[in-house]
N, C-alpha and C positions, 0 to 999 in steps of 0.2 A: 504493500499499499504506500510505500514511500513516494512512488512516482506520481501519486495522486496530487501531492502539493509541490513536488519539485524532485529533481534528481538527488541521489544520495549524498552528493558532495554539497548540498545546500542546508542551511539550518531548517529544523522542522517547522519553524514558524514562517518560512518563506511561502508566499501564496502564488496563485497563478500569474499574477502581474509580474512578479519577479522572474518567473520561469520565462514568460514572453519576452522580458527585457533581456535576459541572458541570451536567449536564442536569437533575438534581434542583434545583439552585439556580436555574437558569433558570425551571423550572416554578414554583418558590416565588415568584419575582420577578413572573412573569406573573400568578399568583393574587393576589399582594399588591397589584399595580397594579389589578386588577379589584376588590379589597376596599376600594378608596378611591373616594370620589365622583368622578365625572367633573367636569370643571371647572365645569359649570354647575348641578350639584346642590348644595343648601345644604350648608353646612359641617357637620362633625361629628368625633367622635373617631376616632383611627386604628384600623383594623380588621385582624384577622388573617385569613389565607387560610381559607376554609371556615367557620371558627368566628365570624368577625367580632368583635364586642365582647362576646360571651358571657363569656369568661374575666374581663373587667372587672366583669361583673354578678355573679360568684359570690358568693352569700350576701346579695345586696342585692335588695329587692323591685324589681320593674321600674319601678313609679311613681316611687319614690325615685331611681332611676338616672336616669330621663328628666328629672325635675325639677332634678337637679344638672347635667345637660347643658344644660338651658335657661339656667341662670344663667351657663353659660360661652359658649354659642353664640347665644343669643337665642331669639326666638319660633318660628323655622323652622330646623330642623336635620336632619341625616341620621345615622342610626344603623343599623349592620348587625347583625340579630339572626340570625346565621348568615351564609350567602353572599350574601344579597340585601338591598338597601337598604330602609330604612323611613324616610319623611319624616315627622317629628313636627311638629304644629301647636299652638302654646300661646297662651292668652290670648284673651279674647272677640273682640277685633277681628280677629285672625288666623283663628280658626276660623269666624267669621261670613262672612268674605271668601270663605273656600273653600266652605263648605257652603251658604250661602245666595246670595251674590253670583255664585259661580262654580259653581252647583249641578249643572249637567249635566257638567262636566269632572270633578267630585269624586264622581259618583254610582256609580262602579264598585265592585266587590268584588275583592280580590286573589286570586291562587292561593294556596291553603293546603292542605297535604297532608292534613290532618285532615278538612276539609270536603269534599274531592275523594273521601275514601275513604267518607265517611258519606252526605252528600247527593248526591254526584256531580254538583254544579252545578244541582240540581232545587230546587223550592220557591221561597220568597221571599227568605229570609234571605241566601243565598249564590249565587243565580242572577245571570246577566249579561244585558245587552243586551235583545233583544226578548222573550226569555222572561220576564225579570224585569218589564219593563213590562206584559206581557200578564197575568201572574198577580197583579201588585200592583193593576192596574185592576180586575180581576175581583173581587179579594178586597175592596178598598175598597168598591166598588158593592154587593157581596153583604152585607158587614156592615152597610152603611147600610140596605139593605132589611130586615135583621133586627133593626133597632132601635138599632144602636150610635149613641150621641149623642142618643137620643130616649127617650120615656117608657117604651117596651118594655124596654130594657136596664136602666133604673132599677128597675123592678119586679122583674127577675131578681135584680139585686144585693140589693135589700131583702129578698127571699125568702131568699137564702143567707145574709144577715146574721142573719135570725131563726134559721136553723138553727144558726149559729155560736154565738149567744148561749145557745141552749139546751145546747149542749155545754159552754159556759163555766159555766153554773149547775150542771152536774154535778160540778165541781170543789170545790164548797162551801167556797170560800175557802182551799183548801189550795194551797201553792205547786206550780206546774207549769211545764213548758216549753211555750211557746205555738207552737213551730215548726210542728209538724205539723197541728194544728187549723187554723192560719191557712192553711198551703199547701193543705190539702184544700179549705177553704171558697173561697179565690180561685180555684183550679183549677176548682171546680165551675161557677163563673160562665162561664168560657170554654168548658167542656165543654158547658154548655147551649147555647151559641151554635154551636159547631163540630160537636158530635155529637148535639145535640137531647136530651141527657139529663144528670142529675146522678148522682153515685155516693154511696152511703151512706159516712159516714166510716169505718165498720168494714169496708168491702168490701176483702178481702185483696189482689185483683188491682189494685185502684186504688192501694192503699197501697204496693204493690211498685213500680208504675210511677212514683210520686213519689219513692220512695227511690232508685230507679235514676237517675232524672233528677238528684237531688241528688248521688249518687256521681259521676256523669259530669262534673258541674260542677267538682267538686274534682280529679277525674282529668285535666281538660284541662291543668292547669298542673304535672303530675307530670314527674319527670325522664324517665321512659320516653317520655311522649308528646312531649316537647320534643326527644328524639333522633329520634323518628319523623319529626317536622317537619323536621329537618335531613337525615336519610337514609332517605326513604320508599322508594326503590328497593331498598334492602338490607333494611330491617327488615319490609317488607310481606310478605317470604318466611320470616320467622323467628318463632318463638313468643317470647312474653313478655308482661308486663303491659300493654303498649300496646294489645294486642289486645282487652283487656276493654272498652275505650271503644267500639270498633266492634261487638263482641257485644251490648253493652247497647243501642246505637243500633238494632240489627236487631231485638232483642226489643221495643222501643218500636214499630218499624214493624209487627211482628206483632200487637201490641195494637190498633193503629188498623186494621189489616187485618181483624181480626175484627169490629169495628164496621162497617166497610164492607159486609161481607157481610150483616150485618143490615139495613142501609139498602137494599141492592140487593133484597132480598127483599120490602120493604114500600114501595118507591118509589112516589110518585105524581107524575107529571111536572107535573100541574096544581097541586100544592100542595106546594112544597118546605118542609120543616119546619126546616131548618138549614143551615149552610154546606156540609156534606157532601151533603146532597140536591142543592143548587144546583150543585155541582160535577159529581156523577154526571149530572145532567140535561145539562150542557154536554158531557160526555163522549159521550152518546148523540146529541147534536146534531152532534158533530164527528167521529163514528165513521168517516166515509169519508175523512176528512182526514188523511193519513199524517204531516203536518207539524204536526198540532194539538198544543198544549201541554197539552191536557186529557185526561190519560190516568192510570192507576192510580198509577204510580210518583210522578208529581207530585202527585197527591192525597195520598198518604201523608205525603210530605215536607212539603207545605204545611200539612197539619193538624198535624203535629208542630211546625212553626215557630209557628204560632198557639197551640198548647197551651203551648209553652215560653214564649213572649213573654207570654202571658196569665196565667202562673202565677208564675214565679220572681221577677221584679223586684218586682211589687207585693206579694206575700206578704212578701219580705224587707224592703221598705220599711215595711210595717205592723209587723213585728216590731221592726226598728230603732226605729221611731217609739215603740213602747211603752217600750222600753228608755230613750229619751231623756226620755219623760214621767215615768218613774220616777226619772230622774236629776235632774229640774227640777220638783219638786212644786208650786211656785209657778205655773208656767206651766200645768200640769194644772188647778189650781184655777180659773185665769182662763178656760180653755176651758170647763170645766164650768158656770161662772157663765154664759157666753154661751149654752151649749146650754139651761140651765134657763130663761134669759130669753126666747130666741127660740122654742125648741121646747117646753120644758116636759117633763112625764112622761107625758102623756096621747096622745101620737101618736109615730109613728116619723119620724126625720129623712127630709127629702126634698131633692132638689137645689135646689129654689127657695129653700131656706133659706140657701144659701151666701151669696147677696148681701147678707144681713143679718147675717152672722157674719164680719166682717173679721178679728178676731183669731184665730178657729179657722182660717180661710183662710191667714193669715200663718204660723201654726205649721205646717200642713201643707206649705207651700211651703219653710219653713226646714228642716224634716226632710229633704226631698229634696235641698236644696242642700248641707246639712251632711254628709249621708252619701255624696253623689255616688256611687251604688251601681255605676255603670260608669265608673270613673275614666278609663280609656284610651279610652272610646268603642268602638263596633264598628269594625273595620278598614275602611277605604275603599281605593279604588284610582282613579287617574286614568284616564279613558276614552280619552285621547289625549294626545300630547305637550303639555305645559301650562307656559306661563311663568307664574310665580307669584312675586311680590315680588323680581324680578330673577333668579330661578333658573329652570332648565328641569328639569321632572319628567318622565321618559319614561312613555310610555303603560304602563299596567299596574303601575306602582310602588305599593307598599302605603303607605298613609298613616294615621297615628294622629291623629285630632282629639281632643286631650287634654281630656276634658270636665272633669276635675279642675281644670285650669288656668282654666277658664271659670267654673265654680261657686265657685271660691275666688280669683278675680281680685280683688285688693285695690282695683283702680280702681273696681270695681262693687259689691263687697262688702267694706267696711271691716272689719278684724279678722276674716278669713274663718274662722279656727279656732275662733271663739267661737259658741256656739249662741244666736242672738238673733232671735227673730221680729219684733221691732219693726222690722228693716231693710225689712220688707215692708208697713210702715204709714206714713201721712203724720203729721204732728204732730198733726192732729185726729182720729187714729185710723181713718182710711179705708184700705182695702186699696190698695196701689200695686204695679204690675207693675214687673219689671225686666227689660230686654231680654236680660241675660246669664244669665237663668234658663232653662238649656237641658238639663234632665235627660233629656228624650227626644231628644236631639240635634236636627238641623235639616237643612233641605234636602230633597232627594228621597228619601233613605234614612231620613228621621226615623221614629220608631216610629209605626206605623199604628194602634196601640192606645192612644194618648195619651188620647183622650176617654174610653175605657172605664176606664183606670188612674185618671184624675182623679175619675171618679164613684165608683169603688170607695174611693179613699182618703178622700173626704169622708164617705161613707155609713157606712164601717166605723168610722172614728175617732169620729165623732160618736155612733154607736150604742153603741159600747163605753163611751164616757165618759158618755153618758146613763144606762146601765144599771149600771154598776159603779164602785166606788172602787178605785183601783190601789194596790197596796203590794208590797213586796219583802222577803224575809227579810234582805237586806243593806241597811244604811243608805244612803241616796242619796249621801252623800258618798264611800262606799267603792265605788259601782258603777263598773264598767270600761266605757267606751263606745268604746275603741279598736277598730278594725275588724279582722277577719281577712280573708285573701284566699281566695276560691274560685274558681280559674281566673283570670279577668280581671275578676271581680266582687268587691265587698266584702260581707261578711256581719258581723252583729254578734257579739260574743262570747256564749257561752252564758250565759243567766240564767234565774232563776225569777221567776214572776209570781203574785201572788195577787189575785184578783178578788172582791169583797165587794159583794153588792147594795146599791144607794143607797136 
């Protein structure tokens, strides 16, 4: 009967309340022990049960919090963003060792409640294992066949640049926000590759899709979505603002599904016109294979992956770059001098010009380095139990390759907080590469649209600076270039741009 009032090691006067209290404390102790790194995980700050280090982060940007931990724990450390550990990698040498030298081991994607609810492990960005390898191989080969990295894609970009310049001329030198013209234009390039069509800038459905995409980027880092990430089992059954993220994703899928139907009605298996045609043809070829990864749901999510990757980062880089050019008019003048010298005013810029324009190339590289648009990198996971720099990282553990710490590594970029294109030039003015320039990440999960993005950045910047003089209603000294955060990405602060024909 001793257990009627408490275990044998409690006084006989202890009642049920004390028993519950002791059991509760034991549970907290168990959770607390789980909330600390096992002996072989990298060191890190003490974590609370369930919440991890989130209370310590309250009111502090995640990037700042992680950089502070780096100064305390070194280039490899563990932080609990909730109940699960995240291993953070800092500095060029450490990130290179993981993503390039140990590429296979760090090629996974972690379980994330948001991506499981939206993509359900489909597509390219958040798929795993053989599915990811199959879809990535197919996508790389198909995009190459469609002209990515060749003359064909250059001509598509040049045509879209021409349309954007016409839109800019309509502003007649008046100040305007360049966000949506740039986003529509860049998006049309990837739309021409994936969907085989471009959209009119005034197309209301297209404008809505881009607006929803932008809203979801900001929503990813909201309090409601963070809570969903911690307690998906509970919140998936409850109403609330977190559901807007998922509703918008489904609306984006419906947009793509309508384009799929149009393609199915006019598909010619002998003449694929775009990525979607190529995928539909492969679906027909594999229709008797129940294990095939080529089915409608994978097509919808893969198309959205390519659409997002080909739209947001490049358009944001262009917008941020224009702000930096306004902030540094002397740099803008030097680029325009090189544009006038190499290209002139009688023809449009071409990729072959880049080799003869080292200063312009250096400016574009410095824009990408300075803004480090994805400072945390896209989360990785280890594909098996991995020994790394003396620590053991269990299979499936989330890994942040902190790209900010690479692009702002003072050992490779002296005075990294200073915007200085000359760091990409030799003393005699030739362009020089830097191994730590990794804005597209590295390894097996590196951005597959890097070639397209580099083409777009060069042709857009040179075309705009060839055609227009840049100015702002605000004096350059007063322009704010400090970034805002949109989810896990950086975006420039709002600004007004005036473009006057040269």
